[in-house]
BAMIFI-499600 format. One record per atom (N, C-alpha, C): atom name; residue number from 1; residue in one letter; x, y, z. Coordinates in steps of 0.02 Angstrom, whole numbers. Layout:
N
+------+------+------+--------+--------+--------+
| name | resi | resn |   east |  north |     up |
+------+------+------+--------+--------+--------+
|   CA |  NUM |    A |      X |      Y |      Z |
...
+------+------+------+--------+--------+--------+
This chain:
117
+------+------+------+--------+--------+--------+
| name | resi | resn |   east |  north |     up |
+------+------+------+--------+--------+--------+
|    N |    1 |    M |     43 |    -59 |      0 |
|   CA |    1 |    M |      0 |     -1 |      0 |
|    C |    1 |    M |     44 |     62 |      0 |
|    N |    2 |    S |     35 |    103 |    -49 |
|   CA |    2 |    S |     75 |    163 |    -56 |
|    C |    2 |    S |     31 |    225 |    -46 |
|    N |    3 |    L |     39 |    259 |     13 |
|   CA |    3 |    L |      0 |    320 |     27 |
|    C |    3 |    L |     42 |    382 |      8 |
|    N |    4 |    I |      9 |    429 |    -24 |
|   CA |    4 |    I |     40 |    493 |    -38 |
|    C |    4 |    I |     -6 |    548 |    -13 |
|    N |    5 |    V |     22 |    594 |     25 |
|   CA |    5 |    V |    -15 |    652 |     48 |
|    C |    5 |    V |     11 |    712 |      9 |
|    N |    6 |    Y |    -33 |    747 |    -27 |
|   CA |    6 |    Y |    -17 |    805 |    -66 |
|    C |    6 |    Y |    -40 |    867 |    -28 |
|    N |    7 |    G |      3 |    918 |    -23 |
|   CA |    7 |    G |    -16 |    980 |     10 |
|    C |    7 |    G |     42 |   1025 |     20 |
|    N |    8 |    I |     33 |   1070 |     69 |
|   CA |    8 |    I |     88 |   1115 |     89 |
|    C |    8 |    I |    100 |   1105 |    165 |
|    N |    9 |    P |    162 |   1104 |    184 |
|   CA |    9 |    P |    178 |   1085 |    254 |
|    C |    9 |    P |    151 |   1129 |    309 |
|    N |   10 |    N |    140 |   1193 |    295 |
|   CA |   10 |    N |    116 |   1239 |    347 |
|    C |   10 |    N |     40 |   1244 |    354 |
|    N |   11 |    C |      5 |   1204 |    314 |
|   CA |   11 |    C |    -69 |   1202 |    317 |
|    C |   11 |    C |    -91 |   1162 |    377 |
|    N |   12 |    N |   -133 |   1191 |    420 |
|   CA |   12 |    N |   -156 |   1156 |    481 |
|    C |   12 |    N |   -192 |   1091 |    465 |
|    N |   13 |    T |   -232 |   1090 |    413 |
|   CA |   13 |    T |   -267 |   1027 |    397 |
|    C |   13 |    T |   -219 |    973 |    372 |
|    N |   14 |    V |   -170 |    992 |    336 |
|   CA |   14 |    V |   -118 |    945 |    313 |
|    C |   14 |    V |    -80 |    920 |    375 |
|    N |   15 |    K |    -64 |    964 |    421 |
|   CA |   15 |    K |    -29 |    942 |    483 |
|    C |   15 |    K |    -70 |    891 |    521 |
|    N |   16 |    K |   -136 |    905 |    528 |
|   CA |   16 |    K |   -181 |    857 |    564 |
|    C |   16 |    K |   -181 |    790 |    530 |
|    N |   17 |    A |   -186 |    790 |    466 |
|   CA |   17 |    A |   -189 |    726 |    427 |
|    C |   17 |    A |   -124 |    688 |    434 |
|    N |   18 |    R |    -67 |    723 |    428 |
|   CA |   18 |    R |     -4 |    690 |    435 |
|    C |   18 |    R |      7 |    663 |    507 |
|    N |   19 |    E |    -13 |    701 |    556 |
|   CA |   19 |    E |     -6 |    678 |    625 |
|    C |   19 |    E |    -51 |    617 |    638 |
|    N |   20 |    W |   -112 |    618 |    609 |
|   CA |   20 |    W |   -157 |    562 |    616 |
|    C |   20 |    W |   -129 |    499 |    583 |
|    N |   21 |    L |   -103 |    505 |    523 |
|   CA |   21 |    L |    -73 |    449 |    487 |
|    C |   21 |    L |    -16 |    419 |    528 |
|    N |   22 |    Q |     26 |    463 |    555 |
|   CA |   22 |    Q |     82 |    441 |    596 |
|    C |   22 |    Q |     56 |    404 |    659 |
|    N |   23 |    A |      5 |    431 |    691 |
|   CA |   23 |    A |    -22 |    399 |    750 |
|    C |   23 |    A |    -51 |    331 |    735 |
|    N |   24 |    Q |    -75 |    320 |    673 |
|   CA |   24 |    Q |   -101 |    255 |    654 |
|    C |   24 |    Q |    -46 |    207 |    631 |
|    N |   25 |    G |     15 |    232 |    631 |
|   CA |   25 |    G |     71 |    190 |    610 |
|    C |   25 |    G |     74 |    179 |    534 |
|    N |   26 |    L |     43 |    225 |    496 |
|   CA |   26 |    L |     42 |    218 |    424 |
|    C |   26 |    L |     96 |    258 |    392 |
|    N |   27 |    A |    136 |    225 |    352 |
|   CA |   27 |    A |    191 |    259 |    315 |
|    C |   27 |    A |    160 |    293 |    254 |
|    N |   28 |    Y |    185 |    351 |    238 |
|   CA |   28 |    Y |    161 |    389 |    182 |
|    C |   28 |    Y |    218 |    432 |    153 |
|    N |   29 |    Q |    209 |    451 |     92 |
|   CA |   29 |    Q |    255 |    498 |     60 |
|    C |   29 |    Q |    220 |    566 |     60 |
|    N |   30 |    F |    258 |    620 |     73 |
|   CA |   30 |    F |    228 |    686 |     70 |
|    C |   30 |    F |    250 |    723 |      7 |
|    N |   31 |    H |    203 |    748 |    -30 |
|   CA |   31 |    H |    219 |    787 |    -90 |
|    C |   31 |    H |    202 |    859 |    -76 |
|    N |   32 |    D |    254 |    900 |    -73 |
|   CA |   32 |    D |    248 |    971 |    -57 |
|    C |   32 |    D |    238 |   1012 |   -120 |
|    N |   33 |    Y |    178 |   1041 |   -126 |
|   CA |   33 |    Y |    163 |   1081 |   -186 |
|    C |   33 |    Y |    213 |   1140 |   -194 |
|    N |   34 |    K |    235 |   1168 |   -139 |
|   CA |   34 |    K |    279 |   1228 |   -142 |
|    C |   34 |    K |    345 |   1208 |   -172 |
|    N |   35 |    K |    370 |   1150 |   -155 |
|   CA |   35 |    K |    438 |   1129 |   -179 |
|    C |   35 |    K |    434 |   1087 |   -242 |
|    N |   36 |    Q |    383 |   1047 |   -247 |
|   CA |   36 |    Q |    379 |    997 |   -304 |
|    C |   36 |    Q |    328 |   1015 |   -355 |
|    N |   37 |    G |    288 |   1065 |   -343 |
|   CA |   37 |    G |    236 |   1084 |   -391 |
|    C |   37 |    G |    177 |   1037 |   -389 |
|    N |   38 |    V |    128 |   1050 |   -428 |
|   CA |   38 |    V |     69 |   1009 |   -434 |
|    C |   38 |    V |     78 |    963 |   -492 |
|    N |   39 |    P |     76 |    898 |   -482 |
|   CA |   39 |    P |     84 |    852 |   -539 |
|    C |   39 |    P |     22 |    853 |   -584 |
|    N |   40 |    A |     31 |    878 |   -645 |
|   CA |   40 |    A |    -26 |    889 |   -690 |
|    C |   40 |    A |    -64 |    824 |   -704 |
|    N |   41 |    D |    -29 |    768 |   -710 |
|   CA |   41 |    D |    -63 |    705 |   -723 |
|    C |   41 |    D |   -106 |    684 |   -663 |
|    N |   42 |    R |    -83 |    696 |   -603 |
|   CA |   42 |    R |   -121 |    679 |   -543 |
|    C |   42 |    R |   -181 |    725 |   -536 |
|    N |   43 |    L |   -170 |    789 |   -552 |
|   CA |   43 |    L |   -225 |    839 |   -548 |
|    C |   43 |    L |   -282 |    818 |   -594 |
|    N |   44 |    Q |   -265 |    795 |   -652 |
|   CA |   44 |    Q |   -314 |    770 |   -702 |
|    C |   44 |    Q |   -352 |    710 |   -672 |
|    N |   45 |    A |   -316 |    664 |   -642 |
|   CA |   45 |    A |   -347 |    606 |   -610 |
|    C |   45 |    A |   -394 |    625 |   -552 |
|    N |   46 |    W |   -373 |    675 |   -512 |
|   CA |   46 |    W |   -412 |    698 |   -456 |
|    C |   46 |    W |   -478 |    730 |   -481 |
|    N |   47 |    V |   -472 |    769 |   -534 |
|   CA |   47 |    V |   -532 |    801 |   -562 |
|    C |   47 |    V |   -581 |    747 |   -587 |
|    N |   48 |    Q |   -555 |    696 |   -618 |
|   CA |   48 |    Q |   -598 |    641 |   -642 |
|    C |   48 |    Q |   -627 |    602 |   -584 |
|    N |   49 |    A |   -589 |    595 |   -530 |
|   CA |   49 |    A |   -614 |    554 |   -474 |
|    C |   49 |    A |   -664 |    591 |   -429 |
|    N |   50 |    V |   -651 |    654 |   -414 |
|   CA |   50 |    V |   -696 |    689 |   -366 |
|    C |   50 |    V |   -727 |    751 |   -393 |
|    N |   51 |    G |   -707 |    773 |   -451 |
|   CA |   51 |    G |   -737 |    833 |   -480 |
|    C |   51 |    G |   -698 |    897 |   -463 |
|    N |   52 |    W |   -693 |    942 |   -509 |
|   CA |   52 |    W |   -653 |   1002 |   -498 |
|    C |   52 |    W |   -684 |   1046 |   -443 |
|    N |   53 |    E |   -750 |   1045 |   -435 |
|   CA |   53 |    E |   -783 |   1087 |   -383 |
|    C |   53 |    E |   -759 |   1070 |   -315 |
|    N |   54 |    K |   -748 |   1005 |   -302 |
|   CA |   54 |    K |   -724 |    987 |   -234 |
|    C |   54 |    K |   -652 |   1004 |   -223 |
|    N |   55 |    L |   -612 |   1009 |   -276 |
|   CA |   55 |    L |   -541 |   1024 |   -269 |
|    C |   55 |    L |   -526 |   1097 |   -259 |
|    N |   56 |    V |   -569 |   1141 |   -287 |
|   CA |   56 |    V |   -556 |   1213 |   -280 |
|    C |   56 |    V |   -581 |   1236 |   -213 |
|    N |   57 |    N |   -534 |   1261 |   -172 |
|   CA |   57 |    N |   -549 |   1283 |   -103 |
|    C |   57 |    N |   -572 |   1357 |   -107 |
|    N |   58 |    R |   -638 |   1364 |   -110 |
|   CA |   58 |    R |   -666 |   1432 |   -115 |
|    C |   58 |    R |   -670 |   1466 |    -46 |
|    N |   59 |    Q |   -653 |   1431 |      8 |
|   CA |   59 |    Q |   -653 |   1460 |     75 |
|    C |   59 |    Q |   -586 |   1488 |     93 |
|    N |   60 |    G |   -534 |   1466 |     57 |
|   CA |   60 |    G |   -465 |   1482 |     77 |
|    C |   60 |    G |   -443 |   1554 |     60 |
|    N |   61 |    T |   -388 |   1573 |     91 |
|   CA |   61 |    T |   -359 |   1639 |     81 |
|    C |   61 |    T |   -339 |   1652 |      9 |
|    N |   62 |    T |   -310 |   1602 |    -23 |
|   CA |   62 |    T |   -288 |   1611 |    -92 |
|    C |   62 |    T |   -345 |   1627 |   -137 |
|    N |   63 |    W |   -402 |   1593 |   -129 |
|   CA |   63 |    W |   -461 |   1606 |   -171 |
|    C |   63 |    W |   -487 |   1677 |   -157 |
|    N |   64 |    R |   -492 |   1695 |    -94 |
|   CA |   64 |    R |   -519 |   1760 |    -75 |
|    C |   64 |    R |   -476 |   1817 |   -102 |
|    N |   65 |    Q |   -412 |   1804 |   -110 |
|   CA |   65 |    Q |   -367 |   1857 |   -135 |
|    C |   65 |    Q |   -366 |   1864 |   -211 |
|    N |   66 |    L |   -398 |   1819 |   -246 |
|   CA |   66 |    L |   -402 |   1823 |   -318 |
|    C |   66 |    L |   -448 |   1881 |   -339 |
|    N |   67 |    D |   -433 |   1911 |   -396 |
|   CA |   67 |    D |   -479 |   1962 |   -421 |
|    C |   67 |    D |   -542 |   1931 |   -447 |
|    N |   68 |    E |   -595 |   1969 |   -449 |
|   CA |   68 |    E |   -660 |   1943 |   -467 |
|    C |   68 |    E |   -662 |   1912 |   -537 |
|    N |   69 |    A |   -624 |   1940 |   -583 |
|   CA |   69 |    A |   -623 |   1915 |   -651 |
|    C |   69 |    A |   -593 |   1844 |   -652 |
|    N |   70 |    T |   -542 |   1832 |   -613 |
|   CA |   70 |    T |   -511 |   1765 |   -610 |
|    C |   70 |    T |   -561 |   1716 |   -578 |
|    N |   71 |    K |   -592 |   1735 |   -524 |
|   CA |   71 |    K |   -642 |   1692 |   -493 |
|    C |   71 |    K |   -698 |   1675 |   -540 |
|    N |   72 |    A |   -723 |   1726 |   -576 |
|   CA |   72 |    A |   -779 |   1715 |   -622 |
|    C |   72 |    A |   -759 |   1670 |   -682 |
|    N |   73 |    G |   -694 |   1668 |   -696 |
|   CA |   73 |    G |   -667 |   1629 |   -751 |
|    C |   73 |    G |   -662 |   1556 |   -736 |
|    N |   74 |    V |   -672 |   1535 |   -673 |
|   CA |   74 |    V |   -669 |   1464 |   -656 |
|    C |   74 |    V |   -739 |   1434 |   -662 |
|    N |   75 |    V |   -752 |   1407 |   -721 |
|   CA |   75 |    V |   -818 |   1384 |   -737 |
|    C |   75 |    V |   -823 |   1311 |   -757 |
|    N |   76 |    D |   -766 |   1279 |   -767 |
|   CA |   76 |    D |   -765 |   1208 |   -788 |
|    C |   76 |    D |   -699 |   1177 |   -770 |
|    N |   77 |    A |   -693 |   1114 |   -784 |
|   CA |   77 |    A |   -633 |   1076 |   -764 |
|    C |   77 |    A |   -569 |   1106 |   -793 |
|    N |   78 |    A |   -571 |   1127 |   -856 |
|   CA |   78 |    A |   -510 |   1155 |   -887 |
|    C |   78 |    A |   -489 |   1219 |   -854 |
|    N |   79 |    S |   -536 |   1265 |   -842 |
|   CA |   79 |    S |   -517 |   1329 |   -812 |
|    C |   79 |    S |   -496 |   1317 |   -738 |
|    N |   80 |    A |   -527 |   1272 |   -703 |
|   CA |   80 |    A |   -509 |   1258 |   -634 |
|    C |   80 |    A |   -439 |   1227 |   -631 |
|    N |   81 |    Q |   -424 |   1181 |   -676 |
|   CA |   81 |    Q |   -356 |   1149 |   -678 |
|    C |   81 |    Q |   -303 |   1200 |   -693 |
|    N |   82 |    A |   -318 |   1246 |   -739 |
|   CA |   82 |    A |   -267 |   1297 |   -756 |
|    C |   82 |    A |   -252 |   1339 |   -694 |
|    N |   83 |    L |   -304 |   1358 |   -656 |
|   CA |   83 |    L |   -294 |   1398 |   -596 |
|    C |   83 |    L |   -257 |   1357 |   -543 |
|    N |   84 |    M |   -275 |   1294 |   -534 |
|   CA |   84 |    M |   -241 |   1252 |   -483 |
|    C |   84 |    M |   -167 |   1239 |   -500 |
|    N |   85 |    L |   -151 |   1232 |   -564 |
|   CA |   85 |    L |    -82 |   1226 |   -584 |
|    C |   85 |    L |    -42 |   1290 |   -572 |
|    N |   86 |    D |    -75 |   1347 |   -583 |
|   CA |   86 |    D |    -43 |   1411 |   -574 |
|    C |   86 |    D |    -37 |   1431 |   -499 |
|    N |   87 |    K |    -89 |   1415 |   -461 |
|   CA |   87 |    K |    -91 |   1434 |   -390 |
|    C |   87 |    K |   -110 |   1372 |   -349 |
|    N |   88 |    A |    -59 |   1333 |   -332 |
|   CA |   88 |    A |    -70 |   1269 |   -298 |
|    C |   88 |    A |   -107 |   1278 |   -232 |
|    N |   89 |    S |    -99 |   1337 |   -201 |
|   CA |   89 |    S |   -132 |   1346 |   -135 |
|    C |   89 |    S |   -208 |   1352 |   -140 |
|    N |   90 |    V |   -235 |   1354 |   -201 |
|   CA |   90 |    V |   -307 |   1357 |   -207 |
|    C |   90 |    V |   -337 |   1285 |   -206 |
|    N |   91 |    I |   -294 |   1233 |   -206 |
|   CA |   91 |    I |   -319 |   1165 |   -203 |
|    C |   91 |    I |   -336 |   1149 |   -131 |
|    N |   92 |    K |   -394 |   1120 |   -120 |
|   CA |   92 |    K |   -414 |   1099 |    -53 |
|    C |   92 |    K |   -363 |   1045 |    -30 |
|    N |   93 |    R |   -342 |   1052 |     33 |
|   CA |   93 |    R |   -289 |   1009 |     58 |
|    C |   93 |    R |   -309 |    971 |    120 |
|    N |   94 |    P |   -276 |    915 |    130 |
|   CA |   94 |    P |   -233 |    879 |     84 |
|    C |   94 |    P |   -273 |    836 |     34 |
|    N |   95 |    V |   -241 |    815 |    -20 |
|   CA |   95 |    V |   -267 |    764 |    -62 |
|    C |   95 |    V |   -227 |    701 |    -42 |
|    N |   96 |    I |   -264 |    647 |    -24 |
|   CA |   96 |    I |   -231 |    586 |      0 |
|    C |   96 |    I |   -247 |    532 |    -49 |
|    N |   97 |    E |   -195 |    500 |    -75 |
|   CA |   97 |    E |   -202 |    444 |   -122 |
|    C |   97 |    E |   -172 |    380 |    -94 |
|    N |   98 |    R |   -201 |    323 |   -115 |
|   CA |   98 |    R |   -171 |    259 |   -103 |
|    C |   98 |    R |   -169 |    224 |   -171 |
|    N |   99 |    D |   -110 |    204 |   -190 |
|   CA |   99 |    D |   -101 |    168 |   -253 |
|    C |   99 |    D |   -136 |    202 |   -312 |
|    N |  100 |    G |   -132 |    269 |   -312 |
|   CA |  100 |    G |   -159 |    308 |   -369 |
|    C |  100 |    G |   -233 |    323 |   -364 |
|    N |  101 |    L |   -267 |    300 |   -312 |
|   CA |  101 |    L |   -338 |    315 |   -303 |
|    C |  101 |    L |   -347 |    367 |   -247 |
|    N |  102 |    V |   -390 |    415 |   -259 |
|   CA |  102 |    V |   -403 |    467 |   -211 |
|    C |  102 |    V |   -444 |    439 |   -152 |
|    N |  103 |    L |   -416 |    444 |    -91 |
|   CA |  103 |    L |   -452 |    423 |    -30 |
|    C |  103 |    L |   -488 |    480 |      0 |
|    N |  104 |    G |   -463 |    541 |    -10 |
|   CA |  104 |    G |   -497 |    599 |     21 |
|    C |  104 |    G |   -467 |    665 |     -2 |
|    N |  105 |    V |   -508 |    715 |      0 |
|   CA |  105 |    V |   -488 |    786 |    -12 |
|    C |  105 |    V |   -508 |    823 |     51 |
|    N |  106 |    G |   -459 |    853 |     83 |
|   CA |  106 |    G |   -471 |    882 |    149 |
|    C |  106 |    G |   -461 |    824 |    199 |
|    N |  107 |    F |   -465 |    839 |    264 |
|   CA |  107 |    F |   -455 |    786 |    314 |
|    C |  107 |    F |   -517 |    774 |    354 |
|    N |  108 |    D |   -543 |    714 |    346 |
|   CA |  108 |    D |   -601 |    691 |    386 |
|    C |  108 |    D |   -581 |    623 |    415 |
|    N |  109 |    E |   -569 |    621 |    479 |
|   CA |  109 |    E |   -542 |    562 |    510 |
|    C |  109 |    E |   -588 |    499 |    497 |
|    N |  110 |    A |   -653 |    507 |    503 |
|   CA |  110 |    A |   -698 |    452 |    495 |
|    C |  110 |    A |   -696 |    425 |    422 |
|    N |  111 |    K |   -699 |    472 |    375 |
|   CA |  111 |    K |   -698 |    451 |    305 |
|    C |  111 |    K |   -633 |    418 |    287 |
|    N |  112 |    L |   -577 |    445 |    312 |
|   CA |  112 |    L |   -512 |    417 |    297 |
|    C |  112 |    L |   -505 |    349 |    329 |
|    N |  113 |    T |   -529 |    340 |    390 |
|   CA |  113 |    T |   -528 |    276 |    423 |
|    C |  113 |    T |   -564 |    224 |    381 |
|    N |  114 |    A |   -624 |    243 |    358 |
|   CA |  114 |    A |   -665 |    198 |    316 |
|    C |  114 |    A |   -629 |    182 |    250 |
|    N |  115 |    A |   -599 |    230 |    219 |
|   CA |  115 |    A |   -566 |    222 |    155 |
|    C |  115 |    A |   -505 |    177 |    162 |
|    N |  116 |    L |   -473 |    178 |    219 |
|   CA |  116 |    L |   -413 |    138 |    228 |
|    C |  116 |    L |   -429 |     66 |    253 |
|    N |  117 |    A |   -490 |     54 |    268 |
|   CA |  117 |    A |   -511 |    -12 |    295 |
|    C |  117 |    A |   -512 |    -64 |    240 |
+------+------+------+--------+--------+--------+
């Protein structure tokens, strides 16, 4: 089982998820958007798996700081992916994968527990 946690290290939700995984004794690889960028092929797979609407964090600081024209331009998967590739911080975090399948977007202990069972 290969777990990968995608996110940024200073995000509180990412920290909670990583701490939880460690407490469960689960090994995982961490992919830091700030250092490694957003893998375009994985982003495409996430959009197909969970939908672009779930991936765009409209509650976050990055989204709120965007100008209205940019926000209004996010209307479909292609425009959302372009924004997420340009501004990784707009992706809801963390994205957790196991063997290439999305287990969760954001951290929900109950859902992640069920997905890992």
